[in-house]
CHARMM-style PDB file with segment names, atoms N, HN, CA, C and O in Angstrom:
ATOM      1  N   UNK     1      83.835  77.844 103.468  1.00  0.00      PROA
ATOM      2  CA  UNK     1      85.293  77.925 103.476  1.00  0.00      PROA
ATOM      3  C   UNK     1      85.924  79.174 103.154  1.00  0.00      PROA
ATOM      4  O   UNK     1      85.587  79.762 102.127  1.00  0.00      PROA
ATOM      5  N   UNK     2      86.941  79.718 104.038  1.00  0.00      PROA
ATOM      6  HN  UNK     2      87.215  79.240 104.873  1.00  0.00      PROA
ATOM      7  CA  UNK     2      87.520  80.800 103.873  1.00  0.00      PROA
ATOM      8  C   UNK     2      88.315  81.134 102.784  1.00  0.00      PROA
ATOM      9  O   UNK     2      88.993  80.206 102.344  1.00  0.00      PROA
ATOM     10  N   UNK     3      88.417  82.244 102.214  1.00  0.00      PROA
ATOM     11  HN  UNK     3      87.866  82.998 102.572  1.00  0.00      PROA
ATOM     12  CA  UNK     3      89.198  82.591 100.878  1.00  0.00      PROA
ATOM     13  C   UNK     3      90.510  83.292 101.407  1.00  0.00      PROA
ATOM     14  O   UNK     3      90.511  84.331 102.067  1.00  0.00      PROA
ATOM     15  N   UNK     4      91.425  82.708 101.094  1.00  0.00      PROA
ATOM     16  HN  UNK     4      91.424  81.864 100.558  1.00  0.00      PROA
ATOM     17  CA  UNK     4      92.883  83.366 101.524  1.00  0.00      PROA
ATOM     18  C   UNK     4      93.462  83.868 100.055  1.00  0.00      PROA
ATOM     19  O   UNK     4      93.336  83.476  98.895  1.00  0.00      PROA
ATOM     20  N   UNK     5      94.042  84.759 100.607  1.00  0.00      PROA
ATOM     21  HN  UNK     5      94.144  85.078 101.549  1.00  0.00      PROA
ATOM     22  CA  UNK     5      94.561  85.587  99.405  1.00  0.00      PROA
ATOM     23  C   UNK     5      96.189  85.553  99.608  1.00  0.00      PROA
ATOM     24  O   UNK     5      96.599  85.998 100.681  1.00  0.00      PROA
ATOM     25  N   UNK     6      96.964  85.156  98.845  1.00  0.00      PROA
ATOM     26  HN  UNK     6      96.631  84.795  97.974  1.00  0.00      PROA
ATOM     27  CA  UNK     6      98.458  85.349  98.615  1.00  0.00      PROA
ATOM     28  C   UNK     6      98.775  86.346  98.045  1.00  0.00      PROA
ATOM     29  O   UNK     6      98.321  86.699  96.957  1.00  0.00      PROA
ATOM     30  N   UNK     7      99.858  87.120  98.912  1.00  0.00      PROA
ATOM     31  HN  UNK     7     100.226  86.833  99.796  1.00  0.00      PROA
ATOM     32  CA  UNK     7     100.318  88.396  98.347  1.00  0.00      PROA
ATOM     33  C   UNK     7     101.739  88.161  98.306  1.00  0.00      PROA
ATOM     34  O   UNK     7     102.446  87.912  99.283  1.00  0.00      PROA
ATOM     35  N   UNK     8     102.151  88.271  96.964  1.00  0.00      PROA
ATOM     36  HN  UNK     8     101.577  88.473  96.170  1.00  0.00      PROA
ATOM     37  CA  UNK     8     103.447  88.341  96.327  1.00  0.00      PROA
ATOM     38  C   UNK     8     104.623  89.114  97.186  1.00  0.00      PROA
ATOM     39  O   UNK     8     104.371  90.043  97.954  1.00  0.00      PROA
ATOM     40  N   UNK     9     105.605  88.728  97.005  1.00  0.00      PROA
ATOM     41  HN  UNK     9     105.810  87.973  96.381  1.00  0.00      PROA
ATOM     42  CA  UNK     9     106.651  89.790  97.741  1.00  0.00      PROA
ATOM     43  C   UNK     9     106.733  90.864  96.994  1.00  0.00      PROA
ATOM     44  O   UNK     9     107.078  91.929  97.504  1.00  0.00      PROA
ATOM     45  N   UNK    10     106.468  90.777  95.833  1.00  0.00      PROA
ATOM     46  HN  UNK    10     106.187  89.911  95.419  1.00  0.00      PROA
ATOM     47  CA  UNK    10     106.531  92.371  95.151  1.00  0.00      PROA
ATOM     48  C   UNK    10     105.222  93.107  95.596  1.00  0.00      PROA
ATOM     49  O   UNK    10     105.454  94.308  95.738  1.00  0.00      PROA
ATOM     50  N   UNK    11     104.146  92.830  95.815  1.00  0.00      PROA
ATOM     51  HN  UNK    11     103.958  91.855  95.699  1.00  0.00      PROA
ATOM     52  CA  UNK    11     103.399  93.472  96.276  1.00  0.00      PROA
ATOM     53  C   UNK    11     103.622  93.946  97.856  1.00  0.00      PROA
ATOM     54  O   UNK    11     103.233  95.014  98.328  1.00  0.00      PROA
ATOM     55  N   UNK    12     104.154  93.169  98.374  1.00  0.00      PROA
ATOM     56  HN  UNK    12     104.470  92.301  97.990  1.00  0.00      PROA
ATOM     57  CA  UNK    12     104.605  93.578  99.958  1.00  0.00      PROA
ATOM     58  C   UNK    12     105.539  94.847  99.355  1.00  0.00      PROA
ATOM     59  O   UNK    12     105.039  95.897  99.759  1.00  0.00      PROA
ATOM     60  N   UNK    13     106.395  95.031  98.756  1.00  0.00      PROA
ATOM     61  HN  UNK    13     106.802  94.179  98.427  1.00  0.00      PROA
ATOM     62  CA  UNK    13     107.726  95.685  98.449  1.00  0.00      PROA
ATOM     63  C   UNK    13     106.762  97.026  98.165  1.00  0.00      PROA
ATOM     64  O   UNK    13     106.839  98.036  98.865  1.00  0.00      PROA
ATOM     65  N   UNK    14     105.950  96.902  97.165  1.00  0.00      PROA
ATOM     66  HN  UNK    14     105.888  96.081  96.597  1.00  0.00      PROA
ATOM     67  CA  UNK    14     105.377  98.132  96.676  1.00  0.00      PROA
ATOM     68  C   UNK    14     104.423  98.809  97.935  1.00  0.00      PROA
ATOM     69  O   UNK    14     104.379  99.992  98.272  1.00  0.00      PROA
ATOM     70  N   UNK    15     103.862  97.932  98.366  1.00  0.00      PROA
ATOM     71  HN  UNK    15     103.898  96.971  98.092  1.00  0.00      PROA
ATOM     72  CA  UNK    15     103.323  98.415  99.766  1.00  0.00      PROA
ATOM     73  C   UNK    15     103.839  99.213 100.856  1.00  0.00      PROA
ATOM     74  O   UNK    15     103.370 100.198 101.426  1.00  0.00      PROA
ATOM     75  N   UNK    16     105.079  98.465 101.039  1.00  0.00      PROA
ATOM     76  HN  UNK    16     105.461  97.666 100.576  1.00  0.00      PROA
ATOM     77  CA  UNK    16     105.886  99.188 102.009  1.00  0.00      PROA
ATOM     78  C   UNK    16     106.326 100.439 101.296  1.00  0.00      PROA
ATOM     79  O   UNK    16     106.165 101.386 102.065  1.00  0.00      PROA
ATOM     80  N   UNK    17     106.853 100.855 100.049  1.00  0.00      PROA
ATOM     81  HN  UNK    17     106.984 100.085  99.425  1.00  0.00      PROA
ATOM     82  CA  UNK    17     107.157 101.718  99.465  1.00  0.00      PROA
ATOM     83  C   UNK    17     106.265 102.982  99.442  1.00  0.00      PROA
ATOM     84  O   UNK    17     106.596 104.168  99.464  1.00  0.00      PROA
ATOM     85  N   UNK    18     105.014 102.390  99.392  1.00  0.00      PROA
ATOM     86  HN  UNK    18     104.746 101.427  99.375  1.00  0.00      PROA
ATOM     87  CA  UNK    18     103.864 103.305  99.533  1.00  0.00      PROA
ATOM     88  C   UNK    18     103.487 103.905 100.727  1.00  0.00      PROA
ATOM     89  O   UNK    18     103.142 105.085 100.773  1.00  0.00      PROA
ATOM     90  N   UNK    19     103.536 103.030 101.887  1.00  0.00      PROA
ATOM     91  HN  UNK    19     103.817 102.071 101.850  1.00  0.00      PROA
ATOM     92  CA  UNK    19     103.687 103.737 103.158  1.00  0.00      PROA
ATOM     93  C   UNK    19     104.768 104.534 103.508  1.00  0.00      PROA
ATOM     94  O   UNK    19     104.597 105.470 104.290  1.00  0.00      PROA
ATOM     95  N   UNK    20     105.922 104.275 103.005  1.00  0.00      PROA
ATOM     96  HN  UNK    20     106.061 103.515 102.370  1.00  0.00      PROA
ATOM     97  CA  UNK    20     107.107 105.145 103.421  1.00  0.00      PROA
ATOM     98  C   UNK    20     106.709 106.517 102.638  1.00  0.00      PROA
ATOM     99  O   UNK    20     106.714 107.601 103.221  1.00  0.00      PROA
ATOM    100  N   UNK    21     106.406 106.391 101.432  1.00  0.00      PROA
ATOM    101  HN  UNK    21     106.402 105.510 100.958  1.00  0.00      PROA
ATOM    102  CA  UNK    21     106.165 107.609 100.765  1.00  0.00      PROA
ATOM    103  C   UNK    21     104.878 108.508 101.365  1.00  0.00      PROA
ATOM    104  O   UNK    21     104.831 109.738 101.345  1.00  0.00      PROA
ATOM    105  N   UNK    22     103.977 107.726 101.835  1.00  0.00      PROA
ATOM    106  HN  UNK    22     104.016 106.727 101.851  1.00  0.00      PROA
ATOM    107  CA  UNK    22     102.821 108.429 102.510  1.00  0.00      PROA
ATOM    108  C   UNK    22     103.169 109.447 103.897  1.00  0.00      PROA
ATOM    109  O   UNK    22     102.757 110.552 104.251  1.00  0.00      PROA
ATOM    110  N   UNK    23     104.236 108.365 104.517  1.00  0.00      PROA
ATOM    111  HN  UNK    23     104.571 107.468 104.229  1.00  0.00      PROA
ATOM    112  CA  UNK    23     104.772 109.267 105.677  1.00  0.00      PROA
ATOM    113  C   UNK    23     105.495 110.222 105.623  1.00  0.00      PROA
ATOM    114  O   UNK    23     105.412 111.098 106.484  1.00  0.00      PROA
ATOM    115  N   UNK    24     106.460 110.306 104.516  1.00  0.00      PROA
ATOM    116  HN  UNK    24     106.528 109.595 103.816  1.00  0.00      PROA
ATOM    117  CA  UNK    24     107.060 111.174 104.067  1.00  0.00      PROA
ATOM    118  C   UNK    24     106.563 112.619 103.651  1.00  0.00      PROA
ATOM    119  O   UNK    24     107.141 113.688 103.849  1.00  0.00      PROA
ATOM    120  N   UNK    25     105.447 112.408 103.077  1.00  0.00      PROA
ATOM    121  HN  UNK    25     104.977 111.540 102.917  1.00  0.00      PROA
ATOM    122  CA  UNK    25     104.370 113.320 102.180  1.00  0.00      PROA
ATOM    123  C   UNK    25     103.562 113.809 103.602  1.00  0.00      PROA
ATOM    124  O   UNK    25     103.372 115.025 103.589  1.00  0.00      PROA
ATOM    125  N   UNK    26     103.172 113.296 104.523  1.00  0.00      PROA
ATOM    126  HN  UNK    26     103.326 112.308 104.533  1.00  0.00      PROA
ATOM    127  CA  UNK    26     102.624 113.647 105.853  1.00  0.00      PROA
ATOM    128  C   UNK    26     103.421 114.688 106.301  1.00  0.00      PROA
ATOM    129  O   UNK    26     103.123 115.882 106.335  1.00  0.00      PROA
ATOM    130  N   UNK    27     104.541 114.114 106.672  1.00  0.00      PROA
ATOM    131  HN  UNK    27     104.784 113.144 106.644  1.00  0.00      PROA
ATOM    132  CA  UNK    27     105.779 115.300 107.589  1.00  0.00      PROA
ATOM    133  C   UNK    27     105.857 116.481 106.624  1.00  0.00      PROA
ATOM    134  O   UNK    27     106.206 117.564 107.092  1.00  0.00      PROA
ATOM    135  N   UNK    28     105.557 116.379 105.277  1.00  0.00      PROA
ATOM    136  HN  UNK    28     105.273 115.499 104.896  1.00  0.00      PROA
ATOM    137  CA  UNK    28     105.875 117.744 104.309  1.00  0.00      PROA
ATOM    138  C   UNK    28     104.972 118.481 104.478  1.00  0.00      PROA
ATOM    139  O   UNK    28     105.207 119.667 104.709  1.00  0.00      PROA
ATOM    140  N   UNK    29     103.517 117.941 104.408  1.00  0.00      PROA
ATOM    141  HN  UNK    29     103.326 116.978 104.221  1.00  0.00      PROA
ATOM    142  CA  UNK    29     102.529 118.802 104.485  1.00  0.00      PROA
ATOM    143  C   UNK    29     101.531 119.238 105.678  1.00  0.00      PROA
ATOM    144  O   UNK    29     100.723 120.166 105.638  1.00  0.00      PROA
ATOM    145  N   UNK    30     101.738 118.489 106.582  1.00  0.00      PROA
ATOM    146  HN  UNK    30     102.394 117.735 106.614  1.00  0.00      PROA
ATOM    147  CA  UNK    30     101.130 118.820 107.866  1.00  0.00      PROA
ATOM    148  C   UNK    30     101.698 119.910 108.453  1.00  0.00      PROA
ATOM    149  O   UNK    30     102.898 119.946 108.725  1.00  0.00      PROA
ATOM    150  N   UNK    31     100.793 120.974 108.713  1.00  0.00      PROA
ATOM    151  HN  UNK    31      99.819 120.945 108.492  1.00  0.00      PROA
ATOM    152  CA  UNK    31     101.278 122.253 109.498  1.00  0.00      PROA
ATOM    153  C   UNK    31     102.188 122.170 110.641  1.00  0.00      PROA
ATOM    154  O   UNK    31     101.652 121.607 111.595  1.00  0.00      PROA
ATOM    155  N   UNK    32     103.438 122.563 110.865  1.00  0.00      PROA
ATOM    156  HN  UNK    32     103.874 123.021 110.090  1.00  0.00      PROA
ATOM    157  CA  UNK    32     103.921 122.629 112.122  1.00  0.00      PROA
ATOM    158  C   UNK    32     104.281 121.242 112.433  1.00  0.00      PROA
ATOM    159  O   UNK    32     104.051 120.810 113.563  1.00  0.00      PROA
ATOM    160  N   UNK    33     104.756 120.595 111.649  1.00  0.00      PROA
ATOM    161  HN  UNK    33     104.943 120.946 110.732  1.00  0.00      PROA
ATOM    162  CA  UNK    33     104.959 119.070 111.811  1.00  0.00      PROA
ATOM    163  C   UNK    33     106.321 119.013 112.226  1.00  0.00      PROA
ATOM    164  O   UNK    33     107.311 119.121 111.502  1.00  0.00      PROA
ATOM    165  N   UNK    34     106.276 118.812 113.612  1.00  0.00      PROA
ATOM    166  HN  UNK    34     105.472 118.724 114.200  1.00  0.00      PROA
ATOM    167  CA  UNK    34     107.941 118.450 114.051  1.00  0.00      PROA
ATOM    168  C   UNK    34     107.790 117.288 114.341  1.00  0.00      PROA
ATOM    169  O   UNK    34     108.833 116.822 114.801  1.00  0.00      PROA
ATOM    170  N   UNK    35     106.482 116.151 114.265  1.00  0.00      PROA
ATOM    171  HN  UNK    35     105.635 116.530 113.892  1.00  0.00      PROA
ATOM    172  CA  UNK    35     106.493 115.205 114.721  1.00  0.00      PROA
ATOM    173  C   UNK    35     105.386 114.937 115.617  1.00  0.00      PROA
ATOM    174  O   UNK    35     105.161 113.824 116.090  1.00  0.00      PROA
ATOM    175  N   UNK    36     104.486 116.303 115.911  1.00  0.00      PROA
ATOM    176  HN  UNK    36     104.669 117.208 115.527  1.00  0.00      PROA
ATOM    177  CA  UNK    36     103.854 116.404 116.980  1.00  0.00      PROA
ATOM    178  C   UNK    36     102.419 116.241 116.230  1.00  0.00      PROA
ATOM    179  O   UNK    36     101.508 115.513 116.627  1.00  0.00      PROA
ATOM    180  N   UNK    37     102.395 117.085 115.038  1.00  0.00      PROA
ATOM    181  HN  UNK    37     103.135 117.676 114.717  1.00  0.00      PROA
ATOM    182  CA  UNK    37     101.060 117.225 114.661  1.00  0.00      PROA
ATOM    183  C   UNK    37     100.353 116.140 113.903  1.00  0.00      PROA
ATOM    184  O   UNK    37     101.022 115.314 113.282  1.00  0.00      PROA
ATOM    185  N   UNK    38      99.084 116.089 113.916  1.00  0.00      PROA
ATOM    186  HN  UNK    38      98.540 116.759 114.421  1.00  0.00      PROA
ATOM    187  CA  UNK    38      98.492 115.135 113.219  1.00  0.00      PROA
ATOM    188  C   UNK    38      97.235 115.345 112.381  1.00  0.00      PROA
ATOM    189  O   UNK    38      96.450 114.465 112.028  1.00  0.00      PROA
ATOM    190  N   UNK    39      97.166 116.734 112.103  1.00  0.00      PROA
ATOM    191  HN  UNK    39      97.804 117.449 112.389  1.00  0.00      PROA
ATOM    192  CA  UNK    39      96.023 117.020 111.382  1.00  0.00      PROA
ATOM    193  C   UNK    39      96.292 117.717 110.374  1.00  0.00      PROA
ATOM    194  O   UNK    39      97.328 118.382 110.407  1.00  0.00      PROA
ATOM    195  N   UNK    40      95.473 117.759 109.248  1.00  0.00      PROA
ATOM    196  HN  UNK    40      94.631 117.219 109.222  1.00  0.00      PROA
ATOM    197  CA  UNK    40      95.701 118.592 107.994  1.00  0.00      PROA
ATOM    198  C   UNK    40      94.337 119.060 107.171  1.00  0.00      PROA
ATOM    199  O   UNK    40      93.224 118.622 107.462  1.00  0.00      PROA
ATOM    200  N   UNK    41      94.537 119.851 106.281  1.00  0.00      PROA
ATOM    201  HN  UNK    41      95.441 120.207 106.044  1.00  0.00      PROA
ATOM    202  CA  UNK    41      93.239 120.100 105.546  1.00  0.00      PROA
ATOM    203  C   UNK    41      92.949 119.078 104.304  1.00  0.00      PROA
ATOM    204  O   UNK    41      93.857 118.363 103.882  1.00  0.00      PROA
ATOM    205  N   UNK    42      91.836 119.051 103.827  1.00  0.00      PROA
ATOM    206  HN  UNK    42      91.098 119.632 104.170  1.00  0.00      PROA
ATOM    207  CA  UNK    42      91.508 118.139 102.646  1.00  0.00      PROA
ATOM    208  C   UNK    42      92.262 118.575 101.576  1.00  0.00      PROA
ATOM    209  O   UNK    42      92.800 117.739 100.850  1.00  0.00      PROA
ATOM    210  N   UNK    43      92.408 120.001 101.323  1.00  0.00      PROA
ATOM    211  HN  UNK    43      91.971 120.680 101.912  1.00  0.00      PROA
ATOM    212  CA  UNK    43      93.312 120.164 100.025  1.00  0.00      PROA
ATOM    213  C   UNK    43      94.594 119.825 100.539  1.00  0.00      PROA
ATOM    214  O   UNK    43      95.192 119.184  99.675  1.00  0.00      PROA
ATOM    215  N   UNK    44      95.189 119.954 101.429  1.00  0.00      PROA
ATOM    216  HN  UNK    44      94.704 120.475 102.131  1.00  0.00      PROA
ATOM    217  CA  UNK    44      96.659 119.230 101.838  1.00  0.00      PROA
ATOM    218  C   UNK    44      96.863 117.698 101.370  1.00  0.00      PROA
ATOM    219  O   UNK    44      97.837 117.165 100.838  1.00  0.00      PROA
ATOM    220  N   UNK    45      95.311 117.049 101.842  1.00  0.00      PROA
ATOM    221  HN  UNK    45      94.520 117.482 102.274  1.00  0.00      PROA
ATOM    222  CA  UNK    45      95.243 115.502 101.770  1.00  0.00      PROA
ATOM    223  C   UNK    45      95.780 114.995 100.203  1.00  0.00      PROA
ATOM    224  O   UNK    45      96.619 114.144  99.911  1.00  0.00      PROA
ATOM    225  N   UNK    46      94.929 115.892  99.320  1.00  0.00      PROA
ATOM    226  HN  UNK    46      94.248 116.584  99.558  1.00  0.00      PROA
ATOM    227  CA  UNK    46      95.439 115.449  97.841  1.00  0.00      PROA
ATOM    228  C   UNK    46      96.583 115.627  97.604  1.00  0.00      PROA
ATOM    229  O   UNK    46      97.171 114.656  97.126  1.00  0.00      PROA
ATOM    230  N   UNK    47      97.303 116.778  97.802  1.00  0.00      PROA
ATOM    231  HN  UNK    47      96.825 117.566  98.190  1.00  0.00      PROA
ATOM    232  CA  UNK    47      98.589 116.786  97.840  1.00  0.00      PROA
ATOM    233  C   UNK    47      99.911 115.787  98.463  1.00  0.00      PROA
ATOM    234  O   UNK    47     101.067 115.589  98.090  1.00  0.00      PROA
ATOM    235  N   UNK    48      99.089 115.304  99.576  1.00  0.00      PROA
ATOM    236  HN  UNK    48      98.150 115.464  99.880  1.00  0.00      PROA
ATOM    237  CA  UNK    48      99.898 114.254 100.201  1.00  0.00      PROA
ATOM    238  C   UNK    48      99.864 112.679  99.631  1.00  0.00      PROA
ATOM    239  O   UNK    48     100.699 111.795  99.823  1.00  0.00      PROA
ATOM    240  N   UNK    49      98.586 112.626  98.848  1.00  0.00      PROA
ATOM    241  HN  UNK    49      97.908 113.344  98.692  1.00  0.00      PROA
ATOM    242  CA  UNK    49      98.484 111.559  97.991  1.00  0.00      PROA
ATOM    243  C   UNK    49      98.803 111.590  96.539  1.00  0.00      PROA
ATOM    244  O   UNK    49      98.905 110.606  95.807  1.00  0.00      PROA
ATOM    245  N   UNK    50      98.952 112.876  96.204  1.00  0.00      PROA
ATOM    246  HN  UNK    50      98.868 113.675  96.799  1.00  0.00      PROA
ATOM    247  CA  UNK    50      99.991 112.889  94.966  1.00  0.00      PROA
ATOM    248  C   UNK    50     101.699 112.731  95.380  1.00  0.00      PROA
ATOM    249  O   UNK    50     102.516 112.102  94.708  1.00  0.00      PROA
ATOM    250  N   UNK    51     101.905 113.264  96.296  1.00  0.00      PROA
ATOM    251  HN  UNK    51     101.241 113.776  96.842  1.00  0.00      PROA
ATOM    252  CA  UNK    51     103.177 113.133  96.561  1.00  0.00      PROA
ATOM    253  C   UNK    51     103.852 111.600  96.708  1.00  0.00      PROA
ATOM    254  O   UNK    51     104.896 111.099  96.289  1.00  0.00      PROA
ATOM    255  N   UNK    52     102.733 111.114  97.510  1.00  0.00      PROA
ATOM    256  HN  UNK    52     101.885 111.521  97.850  1.00  0.00      PROA
ATOM    257  CA  UNK    52     102.836 109.465  97.374  1.00  0.00      PROA
ATOM    258  C   UNK    52     102.766 108.631  96.101  1.00  0.00      PROA
ATOM    259  O   UNK    52     103.019 107.427  96.050  1.00  0.00      PROA
ATOM    260  N   UNK    53     102.379 109.434  95.033  1.00  0.00      PROA
ATOM    261  HN  UNK    53     102.173 110.412  95.075  1.00  0.00      PROA
ATOM    262  CA  UNK    53     102.042 108.704  94.006  1.00  0.00      PROA
ATOM    263  C   UNK    53     100.811 107.976  93.552  1.00  0.00      PROA
ATOM    264  O   UNK    53     100.665 107.128  92.671  1.00  0.00      PROA
ATOM    265  N   UNK    54      99.881 108.586  94.469  1.00  0.00      PROA
ATOM    266  HN  UNK    54     100.000 109.275  95.185  1.00  0.00      PROA
ATOM    267  CA  UNK    54      98.268 108.081  94.129  1.00  0.00      PROA
ATOM    268  C   UNK    54      97.609 109.200  93.963  1.00  0.00      PROA
ATOM    269  O   UNK    54      97.727 110.218  94.646  1.00  0.00      PROA
ATOM    270  N   UNK    55      96.893 109.023  93.034  1.00  0.00      PROA
ATOM    271  HN  UNK    55      96.798 108.196  92.479  1.00  0.00      PROA
ATOM    272  CA  UNK    55      95.663 109.938  92.521  1.00  0.00      PROA
ATOM    273  C   UNK    55      94.253 109.455  92.814  1.00  0.00      PROA
ATOM    274  O   UNK    55      93.884 108.309  92.558  1.00  0.00      PROA
ATOM    275  N   UNK    56      93.565 110.288  93.306  1.00  0.00      PROA
ATOM    276  HN  UNK    56      93.864 111.219  93.514  1.00  0.00      PROA
ATOM    277  CA  UNK    56      92.144 109.769  93.614  1.00  0.00      PROA
ATOM    278  C   UNK    56      91.067 110.925  92.953  1.00  0.00      PROA
ATOM    279  O   UNK    56      91.340 112.113  92.780  1.00  0.00      PROA
ATOM    280  N   UNK    57      89.793 110.264  92.635  1.00  0.00      PROA
ATOM    281  HN  UNK    57      89.572 109.299  92.775  1.00  0.00      PROA
ATOM    282  CA  UNK    57      88.699 111.253  92.369  1.00  0.00      PROA
ATOM    283  C   UNK    57      88.332 112.250  93.251  1.00  0.00      PROA
ATOM    284  O   UNK    57      88.631 112.137  94.440  1.00  0.00      PROA
ATOM    285  N   UNK    58      87.771 113.140  92.869  1.00  0.00      PROA
ATOM    286  HN  UNK    58      87.528 113.231  91.903  1.00  0.00      PROA
ATOM    287  CA  UNK    58      86.985 113.867  93.840  1.00  0.00      PROA
ATOM    288  C   UNK    58      85.861 112.979  94.884  1.00  0.00      PROA
ATOM    289  O   UNK    58      85.821 113.214  96.092  1.00  0.00      PROA
ATOM    290  N   UNK    59      85.224 112.231  94.409  1.00  0.00      PROA
ATOM    291  HN  UNK    59      85.257 112.040  93.428  1.00  0.00      PROA
ATOM    292  CA  UNK    59      84.238 111.580  95.115  1.00  0.00      PROA
ATOM    293  C   UNK    59      85.122 110.615  96.125  1.00  0.00      PROA
ATOM    294  O   UNK    59      84.813 110.464  97.307  1.00  0.00      PROA
ATOM    295  N   UNK    60      86.091 110.078  95.597  1.00  0.00      PROA
ATOM    296  HN  UNK    60      86.342 110.201  94.636  1.00  0.00      PROA
ATOM    297  CA  UNK    60      87.005 109.328  96.900  1.00  0.00      PROA
ATOM    298  C   UNK    60      87.662 110.149  97.918  1.00  0.00      PROA
ATOM    299  O   UNK    60      87.729 109.920  99.125  1.00  0.00      PROA
ATOM    300  N   UNK    61      88.235 111.340  97.126  1.00  0.00      PROA
ATOM    301  HN  UNK    61      88.180 111.526  96.145  1.00  0.00      PROA
ATOM    302  CA  UNK    61      88.767 112.123  98.566  1.00  0.00      PROA
ATOM    303  C   UNK    61      87.819 112.781  99.395  1.00  0.00      PROA
ATOM    304  O   UNK    61      88.131 113.193 100.512  1.00  0.00      PROA
ATOM    305  N   UNK    62      86.246 112.954  98.735  1.00  0.00      PROA
ATOM    306  HN  UNK    62      85.992 112.620  97.827  1.00  0.00      PROA
ATOM    307  CA  UNK    62      85.220 113.005  99.852  1.00  0.00      PROA
ATOM    308  C   UNK    62      85.085 112.275 100.869  1.00  0.00      PROA
ATOM    309  O   UNK    62      84.967 112.690 102.021  1.00  0.00      PROA
ATOM    310  N   UNK    63      85.093 110.945 100.458  1.00  0.00      PROA
ATOM    311  HN  UNK    63      85.189 110.607  99.522  1.00  0.00      PROA
ATOM    312  CA  UNK    63      84.753 109.895 101.255  1.00  0.00      PROA
ATOM    313  C   UNK    63      85.858 109.511 102.280  1.00  0.00      PROA
ATOM    314  O   UNK    63      85.628 108.950 103.351  1.00  0.00      PROA
ATOM    315  N   UNK    64      87.207 109.916 101.780  1.00  0.00      PROA
ATOM    316  HN  UNK    64      87.393 110.372 100.910  1.00  0.00      PROA
ATOM    317  CA  UNK    64      88.150 109.546 102.751  1.00  0.00      PROA
ATOM    318  C   UNK    64      88.147 110.913 103.862  1.00  0.00      PROA
ATOM    319  O   UNK    64      88.530 110.754 105.022  1.00  0.00      PROA
ATOM    320  N   UNK    65      87.762 111.998 103.451  1.00  0.00      PROA
ATOM    321  HN  UNK    65      87.451 112.127 102.509  1.00  0.00      PROA
ATOM    322  CA  UNK    65      87.536 112.983 104.557  1.00  0.00      PROA
ATOM    323  C   UNK    65      86.403 112.877 105.184  1.00  0.00      PROA
ATOM    324  O   UNK    65      86.483 113.243 106.357  1.00  0.00      PROA
ATOM    325  N   UNK    66      85.133 112.430 104.775  1.00  0.00      PROA
ATOM    326  HN  UNK    66      85.067 112.132 103.822  1.00  0.00      PROA
ATOM    327  CA  UNK    66      83.868 112.021 105.556  1.00  0.00      PROA
ATOM    328  C   UNK    66      84.319 110.903 106.536  1.00  0.00      PROA
ATOM    329  O   UNK    66      84.136 111.059 107.743  1.00  0.00      PROA
ATOM    330  N   UNK    67      84.928 109.731 106.029  1.00  0.00      PROA
ATOM    331  HN  UNK    67      85.077 109.604 105.048  1.00  0.00      PROA
ATOM    332  CA  UNK    67      85.218 108.875 106.802  1.00  0.00      PROA
ATOM    333  C   UNK    67      86.058 109.129 108.415  1.00  0.00      PROA
ATOM    334  O   UNK    67      85.743 108.782 109.553  1.00  0.00      PROA
ATOM    335  N   UNK    68      87.289 109.925 107.848  1.00  0.00      PROA
ATOM    336  HN  UNK    68      87.545 110.208 106.924  1.00  0.00      PROA
ATOM    337  CA  UNK    68      88.042 110.346 109.039  1.00  0.00      PROA
ATOM    338  C   UNK    68      87.349 111.348 109.773  1.00  0.00      PROA
ATOM    339  O   UNK    68      87.812 111.587 110.888  1.00  0.00      PROA
ATOM    340  N   UNK    69      86.405 111.952 109.432  1.00  0.00      PROA
ATOM    341  HN  UNK    69      86.028 111.757 108.526  1.00  0.00      PROA
ATOM    342  CA  UNK    69      85.209 112.981 110.501  1.00  0.00      PROA
ATOM    343  C   UNK    69      84.484 111.791 111.081  1.00  0.00      PROA
ATOM    344  O   UNK    69      84.626 111.712 112.301  1.00  0.00      PROA
ATOM    345  N   UNK    70      83.920 111.071 110.666  1.00  0.00      PROA
ATOM    346  HN  UNK    70      83.804 111.135 109.675  1.00  0.00      PROA
ATOM    347  CA  UNK    70      83.363 109.876 111.311  1.00  0.00      PROA
ATOM    348  C   UNK    70      83.832 109.125 112.440  1.00  0.00      PROA
ATOM    349  O   UNK    70      83.185 108.817 113.441  1.00  0.00      PROA
ATOM    350  N   UNK    71      85.220 108.822 112.126  1.00  0.00      PROA
ATOM    351  HN  UNK    71      85.745 109.072 111.313  1.00  0.00      PROA
ATOM    352  CA  UNK    71      86.045 107.974 112.984  1.00  0.00      PROA
ATOM    353  C   UNK    71      86.023 108.914 114.277  1.00  0.00      PROA
ATOM    354  O   UNK    71      85.737 108.508 115.403  1.00  0.00      PROA
ATOM    355  N   UNK    72      86.388 110.315 113.930  1.00  0.00      PROA
ATOM    356  HN  UNK    72      86.620 110.644 113.015  1.00  0.00      PROA
ATOM    357  CA  UNK    72      86.989 111.241 115.337  1.00  0.00      PROA
ATOM    358  C   UNK    72      85.737 111.302 116.212  1.00  0.00      PROA
ATOM    359  OT1 UNK    72      85.770 111.881 117.298  1.00  0.00      PROA
TER     360      UNK     72
END
């Protein structure tokens, strides 16, 4: 039996705001971001997440960086 999760409108609203915050933070911290750049440093990644209101532990940050390296 499949498990369905109902996401309330409030959750969608918060998720939407988080995405908008992340987008604006990426533009702020990506070097030479005139819309063309898409790479940043792991140090800037922490600043981007903080700017969007998200805090992560060193281990989570390390996992995010390693995951992005593996995907490339």
